Kinemage of the C-alpha trace (Angstrom):
@kinemage 1
@onewidth
@group {chain A} dominant
@subgroup {mainchain}
@vectorlist {calphas} color= white
{ca unk a 1} P 223.883 -140.179 66.991
{ca unk a 2} L 220.457 -138.744 67.857
{ca unk a 3} L 219.918 -134.986 67.538
{ca unk a 4} L 221.152 -133.130 70.604
{ca unk a 5} L 220.653 -129.467 69.661
{ca unk a 6} L 217.799 -127.301 68.500
{ca unk a 7} L 218.276 -124.607 65.842
{ca unk a 8} L 218.967 -121.808 68.341
{ca unk a 9} L 221.476 -123.905 70.292
{ca unk a 10} L 223.229 -124.781 67.035
{ca unk a 11} L 223.439 -121.109 66.036
{ca unk a 12} L 224.722 -120.022 69.466
{ca unk a 13} L 227.339 -122.757 69.615
{ca unk a 14} L 228.465 -122.105 66.053
{ca unk a 15} L 228.913 -118.396 66.812
{ca unk a 16} L 230.920 -119.077 69.966
{ca unk a 17} L 233.251 -121.389 68.029
{ca unk a 18} L 233.605 -118.954 65.122
{ca unk a 19} L 234.364 -115.893 67.238
{ca unk a 20} L 236.886 -117.772 69.378
{ca unk a 21} L 239.025 -118.078 66.237
{ca unk a 22} L 238.173 -115.024 64.122
{ca unk a 23} L 238.033 -112.406 66.920
{ca unk a 24} L 240.024 -113.876 69.811
{ca unk a 25} L 240.503 -110.390 71.290
{ca unk a 26} L 236.743 -110.212 71.949
{ca unk a 27} L 236.370 -113.796 73.146
{ca unk a 28} L 234.754 -115.028 75.367
{ca unk a 29} L 231.605 -113.207 74.296
{ca unk a 30} L 229.152 -111.098 76.233
{ca unk a 31} L 225.482 -111.812 75.648
{ca unk a 32} L 225.232 -108.642 73.551
{ca unk a 33} L 228.144 -109.683 71.323
{ca unk a 34} L 226.692 -113.165 70.986
{ca unk a 35} L 223.272 -111.865 69.899
{ca unk a 36} L 224.959 -109.696 67.261
{ca unk a 37} L 226.929 -112.688 66.021
{ca unk a 38} L 223.816 -114.875 65.846
{ca unk a 39} L 221.955 -112.231 63.834
{ca unk a 40} L 224.702 -111.507 61.293
{ca unk a 41} L 223.457 -111.123 57.740
{ca unk a 42} L 226.628 -112.654 56.280
{ca unk a 43} L 227.913 -116.217 56.720
{ca unk a 44} L 224.590 -117.325 58.216
{ca unk a 45} L 222.016 -119.599 56.605
{ca unk a 46} L 219.277 -119.024 57.450
{ca unk a 47} L 219.536 -115.461 58.718
{ca unk a 48} L 217.979 -115.259 62.189
{ca unk a 49} L 216.616 -112.477 64.370
{ca unk a 50} L 217.138 -113.678 67.914
{ca unk a 51} L 216.300 -111.519 70.895
{ca unk a 52} L 218.267 -111.567 74.133
{ca unk a 53} L 215.825 -113.942 75.795
{ca unk a 54} L 216.118 -116.555 73.048
{ca unk a 55} L 219.910 -116.344 72.989
{ca unk a 56} L 220.068 -116.613 76.773
{ca unk a 57} L 217.827 -119.677 76.772
{ca unk a 58} L 220.019 -121.272 74.118
{ca unk a 59} L 223.106 -120.500 76.179
{ca unk a 60} L 221.578 -121.851 79.380
{ca unk a 61} L 220.642 -125.086 77.627
{ca unk a 62} L 224.141 -125.478 76.138
{ca unk a 63} L 225.697 -124.851 79.552
{ca unk a 64} L 223.421 -127.459 81.138
{ca unk a 65} L 224.499 -129.975 78.485
{ca unk a 66} L 228.175 -129.120 78.968
{ca unk a 67} L 228.697 -127.664 75.477
{ca unk a 68} L 229.231 -124.058 76.659
{ca unk a 69} L 230.428 -122.394 79.858
{ca unk a 70} L 230.424 -119.095 81.699
{ca unk a 71} L 233.827 -117.464 81.700
{ca unk a 72} L 234.892 -115.059 84.410
{ca unk a 73} L 237.592 -112.452 83.905
{ca unk a 74} L 239.296 -110.514 86.720
{ca unk a 75} L 237.717 -107.081 86.926
{ca unk a 76} L 235.131 -107.926 84.287
{ca unk a 77} L 231.668 -106.535 84.856
{ca unk a 78} L 229.726 -108.279 82.071
{ca unk a 79} L 229.157 -112.013 82.156
{ca unk a 80} L 230.883 -113.780 79.272
{ca unk a 81} L 230.483 -117.147 77.591
{ca unk a 82} L 232.663 -119.616 75.741
{ca unk a 83} L 232.133 -122.879 73.854
{ca unk a 84} L 233.060 -126.405 74.836
{ca unk a 85} L 232.723 -127.919 71.382
{ca unk a 86} L 235.287 -130.571 72.262
{ca unk a 87} L 232.757 -132.087 74.664
{ca unk a 88} L 230.090 -132.334 71.956
{ca unk a 89} L 232.499 -133.595 69.291
{ca unk a 90} L 234.696 -135.762 71.482
{ca unk a 91} L 237.848 -134.185 70.003
{ca unk a 92} L 239.930 -131.028 70.145
{ca unk a 93} L 240.985 -131.382 66.507
{ca unk a 94} L 240.849 -127.876 64.981
{ca unk a 95} L 239.802 -129.115 61.550
{ca unk a 96} L 236.905 -131.148 62.881
{ca unk a 97} L 235.736 -128.242 65.040
{ca unk a 98} L 236.098 -125.774 62.159
{ca unk a 99} L 234.186 -128.016 59.763
{ca unk a 100} L 231.317 -128.587 62.187
{ca unk a 101} L 231.243 -124.869 63.028
{ca unk a 102} L 230.584 -123.955 59.399
{ca unk a 103} L 227.913 -126.653 59.115
{ca unk a 104} L 226.233 -125.341 62.277
{ca unk a 105} L 226.192 -121.794 60.921
{ca unk a 106} L 225.346 -122.383 57.264
{ca unk a 107} L 223.526 -125.695 56.946
{ca unk a 108} L 224.131 -128.295 54.250
{ca unk a 109} L 227.011 -127.490 51.902
{ca unk a 110} L 229.142 -129.054 49.196
{ca unk a 111} L 232.716 -130.160 49.846
{ca unk a 112} L 233.977 -127.209 47.800
{ca unk a 113} L 231.912 -124.735 49.801
{ca unk a 114} L 233.194 -126.232 53.043
{ca unk a 115} L 236.798 -125.915 51.856
{ca unk a 116} L 236.307 -122.217 51.086
{ca unk a 117} L 234.232 -121.335 54.137
{ca unk a 118} L 236.496 -123.001 56.695
{ca unk a 119} L 239.577 -121.045 55.629
{ca unk a 120} L 239.142 -118.484 58.422
{ca unk a 121} L 238.900 -121.236 61.030
{ca unk a 122} L 241.385 -123.906 59.987
{ca unk a 123} L 243.560 -124.951 57.067
{ca unk a 124} L 242.783 -127.791 54.657
{ca unk a 125} L 245.336 -128.595 51.963
{ca unk a 126} L 242.686 -129.259 49.335
{ca unk a 127} L 239.138 -130.469 48.737
{ca unk a 128} L 240.288 -134.079 48.976
{ca unk a 129} L 241.337 -133.527 52.597
{ca unk a 130} L 237.913 -132.057 53.425
{ca unk a 131} L 236.218 -135.034 51.805
{ca unk a 132} L 238.455 -137.461 53.688
{ca unk a 133} L 237.561 -135.844 57.014
{ca unk a 134} L 233.860 -135.962 56.184
{ca unk a 135} L 234.192 -139.670 55.432
{ca unk a 136} L 235.924 -140.195 58.787
{ca unk a 137} L 233.129 -138.362 60.600
{ca unk a 138} L 230.549 -140.704 59.038
{ca unk a 139} L 232.449 -143.765 60.255
{ca unk a 140} L 233.066 -142.855 63.893
{ca unk a 141} L 232.887 -145.711 66.362
{ca unk a 142} L 230.378 -143.795 68.505
{ca unk a 143} L 228.163 -142.999 65.522
{ca unk a 144} L 228.300 -140.588 62.568
{ca unk a 145} L 228.045 -136.847 63.148
{ca unk a 146} L 227.650 -135.845 59.475
{ca unk a 147} L 225.835 -137.313 56.514
{ca unk a 148} L 225.927 -136.950 52.750
{ca unk a 149} L 222.578 -135.884 51.331
{ca unk a 150} L 221.284 -137.234 48.006
{ca unk a 151} L 222.038 -134.924 45.111
{ca unk a 152} L 218.883 -133.043 44.181
{ca unk a 153} L 217.730 -132.219 40.627
{ca unk a 154} L 219.546 -129.125 39.381
{ca unk a 155} L 222.465 -129.597 41.784
{ca unk a 156} L 225.884 -130.474 40.401
{ca unk a 157} L 227.214 -131.812 43.703
{ca unk a 158} L 225.853 -133.550 46.765
{ca unk a 159} L 225.747 -131.643 50.040
{ca unk a 160} L 226.746 -132.597 53.556
{ca unk a 161} L 224.966 -131.768 56.819
{ca unk a 162} L 225.729 -132.271 60.507
{ca unk a 163} L 223.550 -134.595 62.581
{ca unk a 164} L 223.235 -132.580 65.784
{ca unk a 165} L 219.832 -131.141 64.839
{ca unk a 166} L 216.832 -132.754 63.134
{ca unk a 167} L 216.354 -132.165 59.426
{ca unk a 168} L 214.152 -129.093 59.033
{ca unk a 169} L 210.891 -129.244 57.100
{ca unk a 170} L 212.402 -126.918 54.477
{ca unk a 171} L 215.311 -129.312 53.949
{ca unk a 172} L 213.023 -132.342 53.734
{ca unk a 173} L 210.715 -130.786 51.137
{ca unk a 174} L 213.087 -131.029 48.113
{ca unk a 175} L 213.944 -134.645 48.935
{ca unk a 176} L 210.294 -135.564 49.337
{ca unk a 177} L 209.419 -133.876 46.071
{ca unk a 178} L 212.229 -135.690 44.280
{ca unk a 179} L 211.057 -139.075 45.589
{ca unk a 180} L 207.488 -138.632 44.354
{ca unk a 181} L 206.414 -139.065 40.728
{ca unk a 182} L 205.593 -135.829 38.982
{ca unk a 183} L 201.914 -134.921 39.126
{ca unk a 184} L 200.012 -134.802 35.868
{ca unk a 185} L 199.599 -131.343 34.392
{ca unk a 186} L 196.180 -129.773 35.043
{ca unk a 187} L 193.636 -130.992 32.436
{ca unk a 188} L 195.962 -133.615 30.942
{ca unk a 189} L 193.750 -136.556 31.922
{ca unk a 190} L 190.671 -134.873 30.469
{ca unk a 191} L 192.445 -134.199 27.160
{ca unk a 192} L 193.684 -137.777 27.016
{ca unk a 193} L 190.173 -139.129 27.595
{ca unk a 194} L 188.777 -136.892 24.846
{ca unk a 195} L 191.476 -138.066 22.446
{ca unk a 196} L 190.690 -141.697 23.199
{ca unk a 197} L 187.013 -141.046 22.474
{ca unk a 198} L 187.884 -139.472 19.102
{ca unk a 199} L 190.061 -142.437 18.166
{ca unk a 200} L 187.310 -144.859 19.116
{ca unk a 201} L 184.783 -142.854 17.012
{ca unk a 202} L 187.119 -142.894 14.012
{ca unk a 203} L 187.604 -146.641 14.368
{ca unk a 204} L 183.802 -147.150 14.395
{ca unk a 205} L 183.343 -145.007 11.270
{ca unk a 206} L 186.132 -146.890 9.507
{ca unk a 207} L 184.554 -150.205 10.443
{ca unk a 208} L 181.108 -149.055 9.187
{ca unk a 209} L 182.508 -147.852 5.887
{ca unk a 210} L 184.048 -151.255 5.305
């Protein structure tokens, strides 16, 4: 599945999904509430500082794509917005929506992290159930919506990411570095050349003495 969201759209959609479950009394969200949710310092990776214009543009784009909608309440004065994640995901399954929500809000994560961080949104019996769902989402008939990233040096576990946005340059950098041979330490080649010259000189002196 090709990328369908940019980073701001992903953050806006993730916040709408999250708040629909964690604070249903405040949902659907006003633009002000949505901006506050997008700019939270906790449960967000990376932390963003969106202004109202950026959030509104993200909302408008999601609405045009059918992944969000304006919600009207009798007597309500402020315009409010809700998600339509089921359109993007092709399912109303709460566990799938909760899993993708956390990936939208916090980027690539291990299976264990996903199990812990989805607890406010849905209920998985154990890590094995999370892993099984991830495997299902990679084998969808209409194309995968998540992928398992190669385990990087220093990481104990591989991480998973959603496929609705392109891989960021920051995420590509560790993988690119891991795929390239390590560069020689500064001055190493010069020291090696000098050592070879000394060995050659010693061999000549030994030959002359014989």
